[in-house]
C-alpha positions as CSV (number, residue, x, y, z in Angstrom):
1,M,-15.7,-111.4,-62.4
2,H,-12.7,-109.9,-63.6
3,Q,-11.7,-106.5,-64.7
4,N,-12.0,-105.7,-68.5
5,E,-8.3,-105.5,-69.9
6,D,-9.9,-103.9,-73.1
7,V,-11.2,-100.7,-71.7
8,R,-9.1,-98.6,-69.1
9,F,-9.3,-95.4,-67.3
10,T,-5.8,-94.2,-66.0
11,S,-4.8,-91.3,-64.1
12,S,-1.4,-89.9,-64.0
13,S,1.0,-86.8,-62.8
14,I,2.3,-84.2,-65.6
15,K,5.6,-85.0,-64.0
16,L,5.6,-88.5,-65.2
17,P,7.5,-89.1,-69.0
18,Q,4.7,-89.5,-71.5
19,F,2.4,-92.3,-71.4
20,C,3.6,-95.1,-74.1
21,P,0.5,-96.7,-75.7
22,L,-0.1,-100.3,-74.1
23,T,-1.3,-103.0,-76.1
24,L,-2.7,-106.3,-74.7
25,H,-3.2,-109.5,-76.4
26,H,-6.1,-111.6,-75.1
27,P,-8.3,-113.8,-77.8
28,T,-11.5,-113.1,-76.1
29,L,-10.9,-109.2,-75.8
30,N,-14.4,-107.4,-76.9
31,P,-13.1,-104.0,-79.8
32,F,-13.8,-101.1,-78.3
33,F,-12.6,-97.9,-79.8
34,T,-9.5,-98.4,-81.8
35,N,-9.1,-95.6,-83.7
36,L,-9.7,-93.4,-80.3
37,H,-6.4,-95.1,-78.7
38,L,-3.8,-92.2,-80.3
39,L,-6.1,-89.0,-79.7
40,L,-6.4,-90.6,-75.4
41,Q,-2.9,-90.2,-75.0
42,N,-2.7,-86.5,-75.9
43,F,-5.5,-85.7,-73.3
44,P,-3.8,-83.9,-70.1
45,K,-3.0,-86.1,-67.6
46,F,-2.1,-84.5,-63.8
47,Q,-2.7,-85.1,-60.0
48,H,-4.5,-83.1,-57.2
49,P,-2.3,-81.2,-55.0
50,F,-3.1,-83.4,-52.3
51,H,-2.6,-86.4,-53.7
52,Q,0.3,-89.1,-51.6
53,N,2.4,-90.6,-53.5
54,G,4.7,-92.4,-51.5
55,G,4.1,-90.2,-48.5
56,I,5.3,-87.1,-50.5
57,S,2.6,-84.5,-50.9
58,Q,2.5,-82.3,-53.9
59,T,2.8,-78.8,-53.1
60,L,1.0,-75.3,-54.6
61,S,4.7,-75.1,-56.1
62,K,4.4,-78.4,-58.0
63,F,1.0,-77.5,-59.8
64,T,1.3,-77.5,-63.7
65,H,-0.3,-73.8,-63.9
66,P,2.6,-71.2,-65.4
67,F,2.2,-69.3,-62.3
68,H,2.7,-71.4,-59.6
69,Q,5.2,-74.0,-61.1
70,K,7.5,-70.9,-60.1
71,F,6.2,-68.7,-58.0
72,N,8.1,-65.3,-58.0
73,L,7.0,-62.6,-55.6
74,Q,8.4,-59.3,-57.8
75,N,6.5,-60.7,-60.7
76,A,3.6,-61.0,-59.1
77,I,4.1,-57.4,-57.3
78,L,4.8,-55.8,-61.1
79,Q,2.1,-58.1,-61.8
80,F,-0.2,-56.7,-59.6
81,L,0.8,-53.2,-59.8
82,S,-0.3,-53.2,-63.7
83,K,-3.5,-54.3,-63.2
84,P,-7.1,-53.0,-61.7
85,R,-6.8,-52.6,-57.5
86,N,-9.6,-55.0,-56.9
87,I,-7.7,-58.0,-59.2
88,N,-5.5,-60.3,-56.8
89,P,-2.7,-61.6,-58.8
90,F,-1.8,-63.9,-56.3
91,S,-5.4,-66.1,-56.0
92,W,-6.1,-69.0,-57.3
93,S,-9.1,-70.3,-58.2
94,L,-10.5,-73.8,-58.7
95,S,-12.5,-72.4,-61.8
96,N,-9.6,-71.1,-63.5
97,T,-6.8,-73.2,-62.8
98,P,-5.5,-77.1,-63.1
99,L,-6.1,-77.3,-59.7
100,L,-8.3,-80.6,-60.1
101,C,-7.7,-84.2,-61.3
102,C,-7.9,-84.8,-64.9
103,A,-8.2,-88.6,-66.1
104,S,-7.1,-89.6,-69.3
105,I,-8.6,-92.7,-71.2
106,A,-6.1,-95.4,-72.8
107,L,-8.4,-98.1,-74.6
108,T,-7.1,-100.3,-76.7
109,Q,-7.4,-103.4,-78.5
110,S,-5.5,-105.6,-81.0
111,N,-6.2,-109.4,-81.9
112,L,-3.0,-112.1,-81.3
113,D,-2.0,-110.9,-85.3
114,G,-2.3,-106.8,-84.5
115,T,-5.2,-106.6,-86.3
116,P,-8.3,-104.2,-85.3
117,L,-11.3,-106.2,-84.2
118,S,-14.8,-104.7,-85.0
119,G,-17.0,-104.9,-81.9
120,P,-20.6,-102.7,-81.0
121,K,-20.8,-99.4,-81.0
122,T,-23.3,-96.6,-80.7
123,G,-23.1,-93.1,-82.5
124,S,-22.4,-91.3,-85.4
125,G,-19.2,-89.8,-86.5
126,N,-15.8,-89.4,-84.3
127,E,-18.4,-89.6,-81.2
128,E,-18.2,-93.2,-80.2
129,R,-20.1,-94.5,-77.3
130,V,-20.1,-97.4,-74.9
131,L,-23.2,-98.6,-73.2
132,I,-22.3,-98.9,-69.6
133,S,-24.7,-100.9,-67.4
134,E,-23.9,-99.9,-63.9
135,V,-22.0,-97.3,-61.8
136,L,-20.5,-97.4,-58.9
137,V,-17.7,-95.4,-56.1
138,R,-15.3,-97.2,-54.6
139,N,-12.0,-96.5,-52.6
140,K,-8.8,-96.8,-54.4
141,D,-8.7,-100.9,-54.3
142,G,-11.8,-101.1,-55.1
143,E,-13.5,-101.7,-52.0
144,E,-16.6,-99.6,-50.4
145,L,-15.9,-96.6,-49.4
146,E,-15.9,-96.3,-45.0
147,R,-17.6,-92.8,-45.3
148,K,-21.4,-93.6,-47.1
149,D,-21.3,-89.9,-47.1
150,L,-18.2,-89.0,-49.1
151,E,-19.9,-91.9,-51.8
152,S,-23.3,-90.1,-51.8
153,E,-21.2,-86.8,-52.7
154,A,-19.1,-88.3,-55.3
155,L,-22.2,-90.1,-56.8
156,N,-24.4,-86.6,-56.9
157,A,-21.1,-85.2,-58.9
158,L,-21.8,-87.5,-61.4
159,K,-23.4,-85.9,-64.2
160,A,-23.2,-88.3,-67.4
161,C,-22.1,-91.4,-66.1
162,R,-25.5,-93.2,-65.0
163,P,-26.5,-97.2,-65.1
164,N,-27.6,-98.2,-68.9
165,S,-26.3,-95.2,-70.6
166,A,-23.9,-94.9,-73.6
167,L,-20.7,-92.9,-72.5
168,T,-18.3,-91.5,-74.4
169,V,-14.8,-90.9,-73.4
170,R,-15.2,-87.1,-73.1
171,E,-18.4,-87.5,-70.8
172,V,-16.8,-89.6,-68.8
173,Q,-13.5,-87.7,-68.3
174,E,-16.0,-84.9,-67.9
175,D,-17.3,-86.6,-64.4
176,V,-13.9,-87.2,-62.7
177,H,-13.5,-83.7,-63.2
178,R,-16.8,-83.1,-61.6
179,I,-16.1,-85.6,-58.8
180,V,-12.5,-83.8,-57.5
181,A,-14.2,-80.2,-57.8
182,S,-16.4,-81.3,-55.0
183,G,-13.3,-80.9,-53.1
184,Y,-13.5,-84.1,-50.6
185,F,-11.0,-86.1,-52.9
186,C,-7.3,-86.5,-53.7
187,S,-7.6,-88.6,-57.1
188,C,-10.0,-90.3,-58.7
189,M,-9.2,-93.1,-61.4
190,P,-12.4,-94.8,-63.7
191,V,-11.9,-98.4,-63.7
192,A,-14.2,-100.5,-66.4
193,V,-14.9,-104.0,-65.2
194,D,-16.5,-106.4,-67.9
195,T,-19.3,-108.6,-66.1
196,R,-22.3,-110.7,-67.2
197,D,-24.8,-107.7,-67.7
198,G,-22.2,-105.6,-69.0
199,I,-19.5,-102.6,-68.9
200,R,-19.6,-101.7,-65.2
201,L,-17.8,-98.0,-65.0
202,V,-16.2,-98.1,-61.2
203,F,-14.4,-94.7,-60.2
204,Q,-12.1,-94.9,-57.4
205,V,-11.5,-92.5,-55.4
206,E,-9.0,-91.4,-52.7
207,P,-10.6,-89.0,-50.0
208,N,-8.9,-86.4,-48.8
209,Q,-7.7,-86.4,-45.1
210,E,-9.3,-85.1,-42.2
211,F,-7.9,-81.7,-40.9
212,H,-6.3,-81.8,-37.6
213,G,-4.1,-78.8,-37.4
214,L,-2.1,-75.8,-39.1
215,V,1.0,-74.4,-39.1
216,C,1.1,-71.1,-41.0
217,E,4.6,-69.6,-42.1
218,G,5.4,-65.8,-43.3
219,A,2.1,-64.0,-41.5
220,N,4.0,-61.4,-39.5
221,V,0.5,-58.4,-40.5
222,L,-2.3,-61.2,-40.9
223,P,-3.7,-61.6,-37.6
224,T,-3.6,-65.1,-36.0
225,R,-7.3,-64.7,-34.8
226,F,-8.0,-64.3,-38.3
227,I,-6.1,-67.3,-39.7
228,E,-7.9,-69.4,-36.7
229,D,-11.1,-67.9,-37.0
230,S,-10.7,-69.3,-41.5
231,F,-9.9,-73.0,-40.5
232,R,-11.9,-73.4,-37.1
233,D,-15.1,-74.8,-39.1
234,G,-12.8,-77.3,-40.8
235,Y,-11.5,-79.1,-37.7
236,G,-11.8,-82.9,-37.6
237,K,-13.4,-82.8,-40.9
238,I,-12.4,-84.2,-44.0
239,V,-10.2,-81.2,-46.2
240,N,-12.5,-79.7,-48.7
241,I,-10.4,-78.0,-51.7
242,K,-13.2,-75.8,-52.8
243,R,-13.5,-74.2,-49.3
244,L,-9.8,-74.1,-48.4
245,D,-10.1,-72.1,-52.1
246,E,-12.6,-70.0,-50.3
247,I,-9.9,-69.8,-47.3
248,I,-7.2,-68.2,-49.4
249,S,-9.3,-66.5,-51.2
250,S,-10.5,-64.5,-48.2
251,I,-6.9,-64.1,-47.0
252,N,-5.8,-62.6,-49.6
253,G,-8.6,-60.4,-49.9
254,W,-7.7,-59.2,-46.6
255,Y,-4.5,-58.3,-48.1
256,M,-6.1,-56.3,-50.6
257,E,-8.7,-54.4,-48.5
258,R,-5.7,-52.9,-46.7
259,G,-3.8,-52.3,-49.7
260,L,-1.3,-54.4,-48.4
261,F,1.4,-56.6,-50.7
262,G,0.7,-60.1,-49.3
263,A,-0.5,-63.4,-50.2
264,V,-1.1,-67.2,-50.0
265,S,1.8,-68.4,-52.3
266,G,1.8,-72.3,-50.9
267,I,-0.2,-74.8,-49.3
268,E,0.8,-78.3,-48.2
269,M,-0.8,-81.2,-46.5
270,L,1.5,-82.9,-44.2
271,S,1.2,-86.4,-42.7
272,G,-1.5,-86.8,-39.7
273,G,-3.8,-84.2,-41.4
274,M,-1.8,-81.3,-40.9
275,I,-1.6,-78.3,-43.1
276,R,0.8,-76.0,-44.0
277,L,0.0,-72.5,-44.7
278,E,2.9,-70.4,-46.7
279,V,2.2,-66.7,-46.5
280,S,4.4,-63.8,-48.8
281,E,4.5,-60.3,-47.5
282,A,6.9,-57.8,-49.5
283,E,8.4,-55.6,-47.1
284,V,10.1,-52.0,-47.9
285,N,13.6,-52.5,-48.5
286,N,14.5,-49.0,-49.2
287,I,13.1,-46.1,-49.9
288,T,14.8,-43.1,-52.4
289,I,14.0,-39.7,-53.6
290,R,13.8,-39.2,-57.4
291,F,13.8,-35.2,-58.5
292,L,12.1,-34.6,-62.1
293,D,11.2,-31.5,-64.0
294,R,8.2,-30.8,-65.7
295,T,9.0,-33.0,-68.3
296,G,10.1,-36.2,-66.5
297,E,13.5,-36.0,-66.5
298,P,15.6,-36.5,-63.8
299,T,16.9,-33.1,-62.0
300,V,18.3,-31.6,-59.1
301,G,16.3,-30.9,-56.4
302,K,16.1,-27.9,-53.9
303,T,14.5,-29.7,-51.0
304,R,16.7,-31.9,-48.7
305,P,15.7,-35.7,-49.6
306,E,15.4,-36.3,-45.7
307,T,13.0,-33.3,-45.5
308,I,10.6,-35.4,-48.0
309,L,11.8,-39.2,-46.2
310,R,10.6,-38.0,-42.2
311,Q,7.1,-37.3,-44.1
312,L,6.9,-40.8,-44.7
313,T,4.8,-43.3,-42.8
314,T,6.2,-46.1,-45.0
315,K,9.2,-48.0,-43.5
316,K,11.9,-50.2,-44.2
317,G,11.0,-53.5,-43.0
318,Q,7.4,-52.6,-43.2
319,V,4.8,-54.8,-46.0
320,Y,4.4,-52.1,-48.2
321,S,0.6,-50.9,-48.3
322,M,-0.7,-49.0,-51.2
323,L,-3.1,-47.0,-48.8
324,Q,-0.3,-46.0,-46.4
325,G,1.6,-45.0,-49.8
326,K,-1.7,-43.0,-50.8
327,R,-1.1,-41.1,-47.7
328,D,2.5,-40.6,-48.1
329,V,1.8,-38.8,-51.5
330,D,-0.9,-36.6,-50.0
331,T,1.3,-35.9,-46.8
332,V,4.0,-34.9,-49.4
333,L,1.5,-32.6,-51.4
334,A,0.2,-31.0,-48.4
335,M,4.1,-29.7,-47.8
336,G,3.2,-27.3,-50.2
337,I,6.3,-27.0,-52.2
338,M,5.6,-29.7,-54.6
339,E,3.7,-29.8,-58.1
340,D,3.6,-33.6,-58.6
341,V,4.5,-36.7,-56.2
342,S,4.2,-40.3,-57.2
343,I,5.4,-43.6,-55.8
344,I,6.6,-46.4,-57.8
345,P,7.2,-49.7,-56.3
346,Q,9.9,-52.3,-57.9
347,P,11.4,-55.6,-57.1
348,A,14.5,-55.6,-54.6
349,G,16.6,-58.7,-56.7
350,D,15.6,-61.6,-55.1
351,T,14.9,-60.9,-51.9
352,G,11.0,-60.9,-52.3
353,K,11.2,-57.4,-50.8
354,V,9.9,-54.2,-52.7
355,D,12.3,-50.9,-52.8
356,L,10.3,-47.5,-53.2
357,V,11.1,-45.1,-55.5
358,M,9.2,-41.2,-54.6
359,N,9.4,-39.1,-57.8
360,V,9.0,-35.6,-57.2
361,V,7.9,-32.7,-59.3
362,E,8.9,-29.3,-57.6
363,R,7.0,-26.1,-58.0
364,K,8.5,-23.5,-59.8
365,S,9.7,-21.6,-57.4
366,G,9.6,-21.6,-53.0
367,A,9.7,-17.8,-53.2
368,G,7.5,-15.0,-54.5
369,I,5.1,-12.2,-54.1
370,S,1.3,-12.1,-53.9
371,A,-1.4,-9.5,-53.4
372,G,-5.0,-10.0,-52.8
373,G,-7.9,-7.9,-51.1
374,G,-10.9,-8.9,-48.9
375,I,-13.8,-7.7,-46.9
376,S,-13.7,-7.5,-42.6
377,S,-16.3,-8.9,-41.4
378,G,-15.6,-6.5,-38.2
379,I,-17.0,-3.5,-39.5
380,T,-20.3,-2.3,-39.4
381,S,-20.4,0.9,-40.7
382,G,-21.1,-0.3,-44.8
383,P,-19.1,-2.7,-47.4
384,L,-17.2,-0.3,-48.6
385,A,-15.0,0.8,-45.2
386,G,-14.9,-2.6,-44.8
387,L,-12.7,-3.3,-47.8
388,I,-9.2,-4.4,-47.6
389,G,-6.2,-4.8,-49.5
390,S,-3.2,-7.2,-48.7
391,C,0.4,-8.1,-49.8
392,A,2.6,-10.4,-49.0
393,I,6.5,-11.6,-49.3
394,Y,6.9,-15.4,-49.1
395,H,9.7,-18.3,-49.0
396,K,7.8,-21.7,-48.9
397,N,10.5,-23.7,-48.4
398,L,13.9,-22.2,-46.4
399,F,17.1,-23.9,-46.4
400,G,15.5,-26.9,-48.3
401,R,14.0,-28.0,-44.9
402,N,10.2,-26.7,-45.8
403,Q,10.8,-24.2,-43.1
404,K,7.7,-21.4,-44.4
405,L,9.0,-17.3,-43.6
406,N,6.0,-14.7,-44.4
407,L,5.9,-11.0,-44.6
408,S,2.2,-9.7,-45.0
409,L,0.8,-6.3,-44.8
410,E,-2.9,-5.8,-44.6
411,R,-4.8,-2.2,-44.7
412,G,-7.9,-1.0,-45.3
413,Q,-9.8,2.0,-44.1
414,I,-9.9,1.5,-41.0
415,D,-8.0,-1.7,-40.0
416,S,-4.5,-2.9,-40.7
417,I,-2.1,-5.6,-39.7
418,F,1.4,-6.2,-40.4
419,R,3.1,-9.3,-39.4
420,I,6.4,-11.3,-39.6
421,N,5.9,-15.0,-39.4
422,Y,8.0,-18.2,-39.6
423,T,7.2,-21.5,-38.9
424,D,9.0,-24.9,-38.6
425,P,6.1,-27.7,-40.0
426,W,8.8,-30.6,-38.4
427,I,12.1,-29.7,-36.0
428,E,14.7,-31.4,-36.6
429,G,15.9,-34.3,-34.8
430,D,12.2,-34.4,-33.2
431,D,10.6,-37.8,-33.7
432,K,6.6,-36.8,-32.5
433,R,5.7,-34.4,-35.6
434,T,6.1,-31.2,-33.2
435,S,6.3,-27.9,-35.1
436,R,7.0,-24.5,-34.2
437,S,5.8,-20.9,-35.0
438,M,6.9,-17.6,-34.4
439,M,5.2,-14.4,-34.8
440,I,5.6,-10.7,-34.5
441,Q,2.4,-8.4,-35.3
442,N,1.2,-5.3,-35.3
443,S,-2.4,-4.4,-35.5
444,R,-5.3,-2.5,-35.6
445,T,-9.0,-3.6,-35.3
446,P,-12.2,-1.3,-35.2
447,G,-13.5,-1.5,-31.4
448,S,-16.9,-1.0,-32.9
449,L,-18.0,-4.4,-31.9
450,V,-17.6,-3.6,-28.5
451,H,-17.6,0.1,-27.9
452,N,-19.5,1.5,-30.9
453,H,-20.8,4.8,-30.1
454,P,-22.2,7.6,-32.4
455,G,-20.6,10.4,-34.2
456,G,-17.5,8.5,-34.2
457,S,-15.1,5.3,-34.5
458,L,-12.3,3.8,-32.3
459,T,-9.8,1.3,-32.9
460,I,-7.6,-1.4,-30.8
461,G,-4.0,-1.2,-31.3
462,R,-2.6,-4.7,-30.4
463,V,1.5,-5.2,-30.8
464,T,1.8,-9.2,-30.2
465,A,4.7,-11.3,-29.8
466,G,5.0,-15.3,-29.1
467,I,6.1,-18.3,-30.0
468,E,3.8,-22.1,-30.6
469,Y,4.6,-25.4,-30.8
470,S,2.6,-28.0,-32.0
471,R,2.0,-31.3,-32.6
472,P,0.0,-34.5,-33.4
473,F,-1.0,-36.7,-30.3
474,R,-3.7,-39.0,-30.9
475,P,-5.1,-39.8,-34.3
476,K,-7.0,-36.2,-36.0
477,W,-6.0,-34.8,-32.4
478,N,-3.6,-31.6,-32.9
479,G,-2.3,-29.9,-29.5
480,T,-0.6,-26.4,-29.2
481,A,1.0,-24.8,-26.4
482,G,2.9,-21.6,-26.8
483,I,3.3,-18.3,-25.0
484,I,2.1,-14.4,-26.5
485,F,3.1,-11.2,-24.9
486,Q,0.5,-8.6,-26.0
487,R,0.4,-4.7,-25.6
488,A,-2.9,-3.5,-26.6
489,G,-4.6,0.3,-26.2
490,A,-7.3,2.1,-27.6
491,R,-7.4,4.8,-29.9
492,D,-9.5,7.3,-31.5
493,D,-10.1,8.2,-34.8
494,K,-7.8,10.5,-35.3
495,G,-5.0,8.5,-33.5
496,N,-4.9,9.5,-30.3
497,P,-4.8,7.4,-27.1
498,I,-7.9,7.3,-25.2
499,I,-9.2,5.2,-21.6
500,R,-12.8,6.1,-22.1
501,D,-15.0,5.4,-24.5
502,Y,-18.3,8.0,-25.7
503,Y,-20.5,6.3,-22.4
504,S,-17.5,6.9,-20.1
505,S,-16.9,2.9,-20.1
506,P,-12.6,1.8,-19.6
507,L,-11.1,0.9,-22.4
508,T,-8.4,-0.7,-20.2
509,A,-8.3,-3.0,-17.5
510,S,-5.0,-1.2,-15.6
511,G,-6.7,2.4,-16.1
512,N,-3.8,3.2,-18.4
513,T,-3.6,3.6,-22.0
514,H,-2.5,0.2,-22.9
515,D,-2.4,-3.0,-21.3
516,D,0.1,-5.6,-21.1
517,M,-0.3,-9.3,-20.6
518,L,1.9,-12.1,-21.0
519,L,-0.9,-15.1,-22.1
520,A,0.3,-18.7,-21.9
521,K,-1.7,-21.0,-24.7
522,L,-3.2,-24.1,-24.7
523,E,-5.5,-25.9,-27.7
524,T,-6.8,-29.1,-28.6
525,V,-8.4,-29.6,-32.4
526,Y,-10.1,-32.5,-33.5
527,T,-10.2,-32.7,-37.0
528,G,-12.7,-35.9,-37.8
529,S,-12.4,-36.6,-41.6
530,G,-11.5,-32.8,-42.8
531,D,-14.2,-32.9,-45.2
532,P,-16.5,-30.3,-45.2
533,G,-19.5,-30.3,-43.2
534,S,-17.2,-33.2,-41.0
535,S,-17.1,-33.3,-37.4
536,V,-14.6,-30.4,-35.7
537,F,-14.0,-29.6,-32.2
538,V,-11.3,-27.3,-30.7
539,F,-10.9,-26.3,-27.2
540,N,-8.6,-23.0,-26.0
541,M,-7.5,-21.6,-22.9
542,D,-5.6,-18.5,-22.0
543,Q,-3.8,-17.8,-18.7
544,G,-2.3,-14.1,-18.1
545,L,0.6,-14.8,-16.1
546,P,1.9,-11.8,-13.4
547,V,5.0,-11.9,-14.5
548,W,5.3,-7.8,-13.5
549,S,2.9,-6.5,-11.0
550,E,1.2,-4.3,-14.0
551,W,0.4,-7.2,-16.4
552,L,-3.5,-8.4,-16.1
553,V,-4.4,-12.1,-14.8
554,F,-6.8,-13.6,-16.2
555,N,-8.1,-17.0,-17.4
556,R,-10.2,-17.1,-20.3
557,V,-11.8,-20.8,-21.6
558,N,-13.4,-21.4,-25.3
559,A,-15.1,-24.2,-27.0
560,R,-16.7,-24.9,-30.4
561,A,-18.0,-27.8,-31.9
562,R,-19.5,-28.7,-35.2
563,K,-21.3,-31.9,-36.0
564,G,-22.8,-33.3,-39.6
565,L,-25.1,-35.4,-40.8
566,V,-26.3,-36.8,-44.1
567,L,-30.1,-37.0,-44.2
568,G,-30.5,-38.6,-48.0
569,P,-29.6,-35.7,-50.4
570,M,-29.7,-33.6,-47.6
571,R,-27.0,-32.5,-45.1
572,L,-27.7,-31.6,-41.4
573,L,-24.9,-29.1,-39.7
574,L,-25.1,-28.5,-35.8
575,S,-22.4,-26.2,-34.3
576,F,-22.4,-25.2,-30.8
577,S,-20.1,-22.4,-29.3
578,G,-19.1,-21.5,-26.0
579,G,-16.9,-19.3,-23.5
580,H,-15.9,-18.1,-20.3
581,V,-13.6,-15.7,-18.5
582,V,-12.2,-15.1,-15.4
583,G,-10.4,-12.4,-13.6
584,N,-8.8,-8.8,-14.6
585,F,-9.0,-8.2,-18.8
586,P,-9.8,-5.6,-20.9
587,P,-13.3,-4.9,-22.2
588,H,-12.4,-5.1,-25.7
589,E,-11.7,-9.0,-25.4
590,A,-14.8,-9.6,-24.1
591,F,-16.8,-12.5,-25.7
592,V,-19.4,-10.7,-28.9
593,L,-22.7,-11.8,-30.2
594,G,-24.3,-11.2,-33.3
595,G,-23.3,-10.8,-37.2
596,T,-22.3,-13.6,-39.9
597,N,-20.7,-16.1,-37.9
598,S,-22.7,-15.5,-34.5
599,V,-26.9,-15.0,-34.8
600,R,-27.4,-13.7,-37.9
601,G,-30.2,-11.7,-38.7
602,Y,-28.4,-9.1,-36.4
603,E,-25.4,-7.0,-37.1
604,E,-21.9,-7.7,-35.7
605,G,-21.7,-7.4,-32.1
606,T,-25.4,-6.2,-31.6
607,V,-26.9,-8.8,-29.5
608,G,-24.0,-8.3,-26.4
609,S,-20.8,-8.8,-24.7
610,G,-20.0,-10.7,-21.9
611,R,-17.5,-12.8,-19.7
612,S,-19.5,-15.3,-21.1
613,Y,-21.3,-16.9,-23.9
614,A,-23.2,-19.7,-25.8
615,V,-24.2,-19.6,-29.6
616,G,-26.1,-22.6,-31.2
617,C,-26.7,-23.1,-34.9
618,G,-29.0,-25.8,-36.7
619,E,-28.8,-25.9,-40.8
620,I,-30.2,-27.7,-43.5
621,S,-28.4,-27.6,-46.8
622,F,-29.5,-29.1,-50.1
623,P,-28.7,-29.2,-53.3
624,L,-30.0,-27.1,-55.7
625,M,-28.3,-27.3,-59.7
626,G,-24.3,-27.7,-60.2
627,P,-22.2,-26.5,-57.3
628,L,-25.4,-24.6,-55.9
629,E,-26.5,-25.2,-52.8
630,G,-29.9,-24.0,-51.0
631,A,-29.9,-23.6,-47.1
632,V,-32.4,-23.3,-43.5
633,F,-31.3,-22.3,-40.6
634,A,-31.9,-21.0,-37.4
635,D,-29.1,-19.2,-35.0
636,Y,-29.9,-18.3,-31.0
637,G,-26.8,-17.0,-28.8
638,T,-26.8,-15.6,-25.2
639,D,-23.9,-13.8,-23.0
640,L,-25.6,-15.9,-20.1
641,G,-26.5,-13.0,-18.2
642,S,-22.7,-11.7,-17.9
643,G,-22.6,-8.6,-20.0
644,P,-23.1,-6.6,-16.1
645,S,-20.1,-7.8,-15.6
646,V,-17.9,-6.9,-18.1
647,P,-15.6,-3.7,-16.7
648,G,-17.8,-0.5,-17.7
649,D,-20.9,-2.8,-18.9
650,P,-20.5,-1.5,-22.5
651,A,-23.1,-3.7,-23.4
652,G,-25.8,-2.3,-21.3
653,A,-24.9,1.4,-22.0
654,R,-25.7,0.3,-25.6
655,L,-28.9,-1.5,-24.6
656,K,-27.6,-4.4,-26.2
657,P,-30.1,-7.3,-25.7
658,G,-27.5,-10.0,-24.2
659,S,-29.7,-12.7,-26.4
660,G,-31.3,-13.2,-29.7
661,Y,-32.2,-15.4,-32.2
662,G,-32.4,-15.6,-35.9
663,C,-33.4,-18.0,-39.2
664,G,-33.6,-17.3,-42.9
665,V,-32.2,-19.1,-46.3
666,G,-29.6,-19.3,-48.3
667,I,-27.0,-20.1,-50.8
668,R,-23.9,-21.5,-51.4
669,V,-21.5,-21.9,-53.8
670,D,-18.1,-23.6,-53.7
671,S,-14.9,-22.3,-54.8
672,P,-11.2,-22.5,-54.1
673,L,-11.4,-20.5,-51.1
674,G,-13.9,-22.2,-49.5
675,P,-18.4,-22.2,-50.0
676,L,-19.0,-18.8,-50.9
677,R,-22.4,-17.8,-48.8
678,L,-25.0,-15.6,-49.3
679,E,-27.8,-15.5,-46.5
680,Y,-30.5,-13.5,-45.4
681,A,-32.1,-13.7,-42.1
682,F,-34.5,-12.2,-39.7
683,N,-34.2,-11.6,-36.0
684,D,-36.5,-11.9,-33.2
685,Q,-36.9,-7.9,-33.4
686,R,-38.6,-8.5,-36.7
687,T,-35.8,-7.1,-38.9
688,G,-33.8,-8.7,-41.8
689,R,-30.6,-8.5,-43.0
690,F,-28.0,-9.8,-45.8
691,H,-24.9,-11.8,-44.8
692,F,-22.0,-12.5,-46.8
693,G,-19.7,-15.1,-45.6
694,V,-16.5,-17.4,-47.2
695,G,-16.1,-20.9,-45.9
696,L,-18.4,-22.7,-43.0
697,R,-19.3,-21.1,-39.8
698,N,-16.5,-20.8,-36.9
């Protein structure tokens, strides 16, 4: 049987010159589709990317899609930034790019003198049809395929081309697309063969190679294991382009999930079943700081650029991550001296890298005076006695280095605090983010928590000076070490120094009017996510150093933990705290139980005071309306029988129980200062009490 020279289905690459009409002369040709000839020449012609042509494989860079014709990483980055973040501009899909082979049909007919011949046709209008008697799938040489499973894949992909069916050019071409869309073939050419039984339509296909290895280039941050796992299932099998597209999408998705500027930029089928995968990752070329005023115009900043740059975790040479950039923006805002911060990525010429420009708007003034007021929780003689006023003079950006200086005064009817505090959030030249804080303080606080007595009051005066160093040592973990000198003593309501209280219990450990101590401090803090109700753990230890024989020597440890759990619309908050003191310590430094941040239902300090203590709390909060929340809670606290071991046994002299529990209900309202808490609780003595607090329990 001879191949019908009248009906030809041809496929060619778009790289070839414009196809010229072919006129064949044969006296016995059947006249089909003469008037469709010019229209069919305009059909698109291009090959699959893995089609072998003279041993040279076609790569993604040779696709006819505009993006793949000339891949430019800088343009892709800018396109990426201009789109929603859940869209990957680097991804290519079989459904929206001309990845598939497309065949065109060239049908010409002419007699010897060049005039068209008439012949049988079906259909109406311009949709002329050819009656097909048989449909076969063969290799590119017209022979049977060695693998019958590939033949079945091709036949199953056909929709319109069936034996004994009348087909249009468009229907044949659509089925060519469907064969290649199955992903197993790199080319497909439909050929019409004239037989005595009619026209036989043969799809000559070329299967893809078997996959035997992978070469990946440019993937510096993409894990090797991720790439290996993506390609492992296809080893030794025919390369399927649909599966390959899924792998490329998953690789691009890996970058997108982490906010990284990276994607697959090229892919090539090499001889021997090897695939070369090219990945482009946009590294940071340079980072600059640009100061803007509130109108967005450039201005001269007061902060040193290096002070801002050292806050950034994004460094030169890293693959740029938008998530990391967002964290850097939050970090710079947390400095407290910026009003607005943003990062703008820009292409760094033709290097394939990005330049980052951080736009910052400084606060109007880094220095000022503030005033306010509040309520002291350590005063139990009435709410008016606990009222305090405060004022402060501050500078938040000394020398343009983000250093803080604060002079503050808090004054109430009973207590007062004057403090000078200097903080350097990041010591210059240190690469561990170590901060330094120096403090001098003169305070007077109520002593009624431990030494309350009828008919009078006493205060504890402290003069304190110290220096502390703090730094993060693991993610979410922070450590602090310092040394503090303190002189503390008691005074009566007339301001005279006293050494014994109303019950003749000693007020100092040394027997003098004041106690001197030099304390070495260690503290470890775990902050969890930082959200309200998230996990928190704090452990601190103070050690008295015997520099002078009169100075107190003791060791005090204290720990507290909090854990939040979400239970549907409700939230369960569990907290625990405990501590212990060993050595010679002042009685007013004993652990105090009872009150708003201890055992609710009791007044401040009325459960007990001891060398040791433990307090547990369980609380369930639930939404009511808007920012309003309701809460149900229960507290328990005990001094673990250590009350009598405190010098003078102040708790025993005042008949404090040493342990107790309370339970009640409350409401919460969110505020800029934290949750405002109003609670009512009953204790185990069957008495009730209102409590008001700001923020979560300590």
